[in-house]
N, C-alpha and C positions, 0 to 999 in steps of 0.2 A: 436960530442957526438957519443960517444960509443952505440951501439945496446943493450948489457947488461943493460943499464940504462934505456929504455923504457919501461915506463907501459903499461899491458895488458888493451885493451878497452872491457869494460863489456856493451852488451846493451840488459836492460829488458823492456820487450814487457808484457802490460798487456792487454788482452783480455776482453771486455765489453759483457755484456747479462747473459742469463741463469739462470735469475730470476725469481721470479712471479709464473705463471704456468706453468713454464717448470722447475721450481725446483724439489727436490728428496720428499718432504713431501707426496706425494702421495702413495710413495711406502711404507709408514710406515703403512697411511689405509687399500691399499691393502692386508698388509701384516695380519694387526688383520682380515681382513674379511676372507682371508684363513684360517687362524687358527681356527676361530671361526665354519668356513661350515668343517673343520677338525676334530673338536670335536663333532659338530652335528652329521656328518656321524658316527662318532665312538660311539656314544651315539647308535642311531640307530640300529648300528651293534652287540652292547651288547644287547639291547632288544633282537632283534631279534634271539641271540644265547644261550640266559639265558632260563635254564628250567622252567617251569609253576611255580612248586613247588617254586624254588628261588625267583619268582615275589613276588609270594605270602606272601613268608616270609619278603621280602625286605619292602611291603608294608603294613602289619601290624607291624611290627617293628616302621615304621614313624607315624603309627598310633595308639599305646600303647605302647612304648618300656618296660616300667615295667613287661605289661601284657605276653609280645612273651617270657622275660627272665624268668619270673615262671611259666610260664605252656607250653610253646612253641607256635606257629600258626602253620597254616596248611603247611605249607613249610618248617618248622625248621627240619622236617626229609626226607625231598625230594630232598636233595641235589644231585646234577650231575655228582659225582663221575664216573671218567672212571673207578676206582676198583670197579668188581661186589661186589657188597652189601655195599659196602661204610664205612664210620665211620673208627674208628681204630681198628676195629676186623675185620684182612683180613679174618678170615675163616667163617664171616658170610657171604652168599649167598642168603637171602633171604631180602635185602635191609633195610632200616633204617624204624622205625617206624614213621609213620606220627602223631605225639602226638596231634595236632591240628585239624586234620583232623574230627573227631568225634563232638568235640566242634563246629567247623564251620558248621557243617551239621546240629547239633542239634540248632543252634543259626538261620540258615536260615528257619529252620522249626518254630521255635519259633515267628520269626516276621512275617512269612507267617500266621499262625495261629492268632498271636494276632490281625490282622487286621480282619481274620474271624470272630475273637469273638469280634470285634470291632462292627461289622456291626450288627453280632446275637444279641448284647445286644442293639444296639438301634430299633431293630425290636420288640425285647420283650417290652421294654421300650413304645412303640408306641403303642403296643397291650395289657400290661397292662390300657395305659391312655384311650383307646377307650373304655375299659371293665370298669372300673371306673365311665368314664362319662355315660355310660349306666346303670350302677347301682345308681347311682344319679337322673337319669331318672325315676328309676321303684320306688326309694323312694319317689320322688314327686307326680307320679301316686298315690300310695298307702294312700299316706296324703291326698291328694285331694279326693280320692274316700271315704274316712272315713268321712272327712271334708263338702260333699257332700250329707252324707246320714242323715237324722235327728235322724233315730233311734240310731245310732252309733257315732253321732257326742258329746254326753254328755261323753263316754269314751277315747276322743282323747287322754287325758293326761296317760291312763293306756296304751297306745301304744308310745314306743320308738323306733326312727330309727337312724342310723346310720351307717357309712361307714367305715370299718375297712381295714387292710390288708388283711384278709380273703375274702370280700366280705361285703353285705349289711347285718346287723344284724337286726332283727325285733324281740320285746321284749314286750310281755304282760303281765304286773306285774298286781298284788294284789293292793289292797288299802283295807284300815283299814274296811270300811263298805262296800266294793264292791268286794269281792271276783271272780275269775273266777271259780274254782270249789265250788261243795259241801264240807263241811268240810270231811276232812280223804277220801275223794273221788275223783275218777278220771271221776265223771259226770261233765261236761263242763255246766255251766250257760248258757242261751239263747243268753243272748249279746254277751259272747264268741263265742258261736259258729255262730254268723252272722258276727263276726269281720273274724274269722279263712277264713270262705265261702269267706268273699269279698277277702281277702289276696291271697287264693286260685286260684280265678278267674285271678288276676292280675301277680300271679308267670306265670302260664300256657302260659306268650306270652313270655318270654324267655327263651334260653335254658340251662339256669345255673342249677346244680342241688343244691338241699336243705339239709342242716342240722339241725335236730331237737334235742333239750335236754330239759328235765323237772328239775326243781330245786324248793327246798323246803327250809324253814326258819329251823332254830335250834331248834325247839320246837319239842322234842322227840314223834313218833308216839306211841300213848297211845290204847291199846285195839286188839292190832294186833295177828293175829294167826299164831301159825306155822312160827314166824321168821319175818311177814310182817313189815318192817319199811319204813323211808324215801324213799330209796334207790327203793324199789318196787313202792311206791307209784308216786316219780317223773318219774319212766321209764313208767307206767302206763298213767300218764297225757302226754308226750310226745306222747305216741301212740295215745292214744285219739286225739292229736291235730292236729296228722297226719292225721286220718280218715276224721276231718271235713274240713280239705285241699282240701282232694279229694272228699269230697262230693261236693267242691264248683266248681270242675271243674278243678283242678289242676293233671296233667299225675301223675299215682302211681312209675312210674319210674323215676321221677324226687328226689325220695328221697333218699338218700346216704346211712344216718345212721340216727337212733332215738337212745338215750341213756339216762339214769335217772342219775343224777350228786347229789341226794340228797342236802346236805347243803354245800357242801365242796366248792364251788364258790360262796360265797353270792355277791348280787348286792353293798349292804350296807356294808363294810368290819367293820366299827365302830359298825352297831349293828345286828348281826346275827340274831335277832329275830324279826325284822324288818317286816312286811306284804310284804313290794316289794320285799322281797329275793324269792318269792315265785312268780314263774315266768315261761312262757315259751319262751324259745330260737328259733328262726327259722333264720338261716344264709343261705343267697344267695352266693353260692361258687364260686369263682372267677377260673378262670382254673387250675390256677398255684397250688391252695390248695385242689381243685378237686384231680390234679393228684398227689399230696402229699399222699392224703388221700386213694387215689386206690393202691398204692404204697405198696405191703407187702414187709417188711424188710427195706423200705429205709425212713418210717416215724415214728411219735412215735403213741401209740393208742390214741383211741376216746377219753377218757377221759383228756389225755394230750390235745388233739387238742382243744376239747372243751374249756381247761381253758385258753389257748391260746386265742380263738375266743372271750370269755366273761369275761376275768380275767380284765378289765377295773376296773379303779376305780370308783365310785360312782359319776355320773355328778353332 
């Protein structure tokens, strides 16, 4: 047989092994880990090399994209451009305007002020609560004192007490057959003097100041000389009541104002001629009302204050 007819012999060897834990899958996991670490350090480098203004602008964009687009955040004009002045106008040497700087600063001030205002409001409410409780206790003391006095007990229906937004309001009113004053005069009846003196003793136990106002019904004053009218009569009666409170022991300096209101603030608005409209009103003022009345130019006049204090509807 010729050599040209011989076939080449091919030997194929198969190597076993290389699977399992010694395969190539770990390389993929390692590559993912290295990529993640590279991205993390790249992010750290970017954060460290970015200007503070740019960071604030980015943060504000993600907080409220529309607000930044419309108004600009604190970093919208703080670009870290390498060109002096920045922006499109290369002739500018003063840098970009921080559109949001004033707004951000003002917002921080408003937030801090809102916290302070909230605390002050809580303190104010607590003071008002304590003061109202004190006035309620004062009301109870006056009622108990009148009830305990056999000479004054028959007149307790003419003594009306209530706590209003301005303080403790004490009203001594006329009845049809039991007036507080002599007709067309500021001369007090004996029982009215006793009531006022008892009240004067109790009012001296608190630091609050008082506001007195006199009122008449709508019956025109007759027989007056020199223009004497219900205005003068109501003012004189209020001042006579002030004197009786002082005789009872009240400190004269506690009186803040004494005014005559004539018939413009009736107790019974449906019947301006009702005898109950003839009354003396004593308001033990709370601190807020007292300060308002003492602040010239910041409050209304005495008549308007009295109308606010006593303009309640008929009980």
